[in-house]
N, C-alpha and C positions, 0 to 999 in steps of 0.2 A: 795740253801746254804747247804755246808756240813762239817764237820769237819774232814778234812783229809779222809784217806781211812781204811777199816778193815784191810787190809794185811800190812799197813805200819805201823798201830799202835799196830798190836801185840793182843796178849791176855790179855795185862793189859790196853789196851787202851779202849777210848770210841769213837763210831761212832754216831753222833748227826744229823740226817736228821730235815731239817726247810723247811716248806712252808709259803706261802703267808698267809696272814689273811683270814680266809673265808668270811670276809665282802668286800674284794676286788674283788673276781670273778665274782659276778652280774656286775660289772662295765666293764668288757670286753664285754659283750652282746651276747655271743655265747655259753655259757655254758647252758647246758639242767638242767631242774628242778632237775633230777637224779644225775647227776654230783655235783650241789651244796650241795643237800642234803649230797652227799657222803663226802665233806669238814668236815662236821660236825663229822666225826669220822675217820679223815684224821691219826691223832698220831697213834691209834690203828691199823689202817689198815697198815699203811707204816712199824710202827715196825713186824707186822705179816711177811710182804711182803718180808723186809730185813733179817729177821731171816733164810728165805729159798734160801738168795743166797749163802750158804756155807753147805758143807755137817758137817763139826764141827767148833765150835763158833772160830773166830777170834780177836773179840772184843765185849764189851759190845755196848749197843745199846740204845739210847735215842732220844727223838724227841718233836719238839714242832711248834707252828705257830706264826709267828710272832706277837706282839700284846697281845701274852700269854706265856711268858718266865717264867717256873717254879723255884721257889726259888732256888731249891736244885741243879739248873745247874748255877746261878750267881759265876762267877770268876773261874770257873771251867775248861774252854778251853784253848789250846796253841795255836790253830790256827783257823782260818774261811776262808771259799771261799765263792765268790760271783761271779758265773760264768754264765754271759749273764743273768743277773736277774733284775739289778739295771733300766732298761729301763721302765719296766713295773712299778716298784716302784714309780719311778720318774713320769710317765705319769699321775698316780692317787692321786699324792701327794696333790693335792687342794681338792680332794674328801675325804681325812680322814687320812691325814698325813704320808703315807705309808712308805715313804723314811726314815723319820725322825725316826720313830718308829723303823724300821728294824736295821738303824744304830745304835739306842740307845740300842735297844737288843744285836747286835753283841758286843757293847763294854761292856756292863753289863756282857755277859756270858764269856769275855775272863778275862784270868789273868791278872795283871800286864805286861806290857811286850808282850803280846801275840799279834800275826800278824793278818793282814787280807790280804788276796789275791783278788785280782778285776781281770776278764777278761771282757770286756765289748765291744759292738759295738761302734765302734768311729766315731764320725761325725767332719768335719773339723771345725776350730775354726772360720772360716768366714762365717760358716751356719747360717741361720736364727734362731735365739732362738725358735721360735714358732714351727719350723719344728724339730729343735733337743731336742724337750722336752721327748722324750720316745717313743711316739705314732708310731713313725716309725721305733723304734727299737733302733735308735742311740742316743749316749748323747756324750757332749763336754767332753774332758779331763779337762778342766779347771773346769767345771760345776763337776765333779766327786770329784775331788781334794777339790774343794772348800766346797763339802757336807761332805766329812769325816773330814776335819779339824774343821768345823762348830760343828761337833759330837764329836771333842777332840783327833781324832786321828793324827798321824804325818806320813807323806809319807816319806818313807825310800828308795824306789827303784822304778824303773820301766822297763821294756824290751821292746824291738820290735818285739820279736819272734811270735807275732800274728797278725803283721802288713801287710797287703796287699794293696798296692799301686794300685792296678787294681781295686779295690773298690772305685769308685767316683760317689756317687750318688748325683742326683739331689733334688730338692725339691720335686718331683713328684714320687720319688722312697721309698721303703720300705725296709728292710733289707730281709725281707722272700722273695724277687724276687730272691735272691739267693740260690745256693744248701745249705742244702739238699732239702729245701721245694719248691723252683721254683715255687713261687705263681705267678699266673697270665701267666704263659709260659707253663704249661704241656700240651696244645693243641697246642700249637705254635713251633714246633720243632727247628723251625731257632731263636725263640727268646731264646727258654731253653740251646739253644748250646752257644749262647752268653754270657749267665748268668754263665753257667758251666764253661766257658772259663775265666771269672772273678775270679771263686773259691769262698769260703767264705770269711764272711765280714773283712773288716780292724777292727781291734780290739787294745783297749789299754791294756795293760798288767800292774798292778800297786800292790805295796805292803805299807801295811800300818800298822803303830805300835800302840797299845794302849801304854800312857805314863807309864813309872814304879812307 
């Protein structure tokens, strides 16, 4: 999740980088101890990295991790983005309320009337809930809308700009089988070609608003 982009914000704006809670990363099961340890200093590390993106400053920078929103940022943001991030929050919701917390933080950081843009791998509405829980990368649009509305947001718009009808996953599929990852087919040229022909995932694109 990021709050707009440095060049669009200009010298008077602020870019805020946000990462998952450090307590969520062990649940993935594949991060090394060194990588998990690095999450303890992520805020400072990200700020140092982001400052090196440009030769001259183009925006102020700040950062936080979900579940640890600094008071200084509450009610300060005009817009927020969740780009292919919700499925991980949803898949681990039962373990730590990560989706609920992230939406609460997003609402708290926004000004009244602030907006949230969402791009998320989209499951068919008739897919099994157990499969479309985020663990395969996909969520149902109805689920995403319901979660945002439960958090106090209003749906104000949607677009089909990221819809890909060629992506028709089955209950055996994960989103990472598609490019650019091509999980499971890197050593199978025929399968890799088939996945490449599908292209990137079918995605919902939604716009929510914090009530004024």
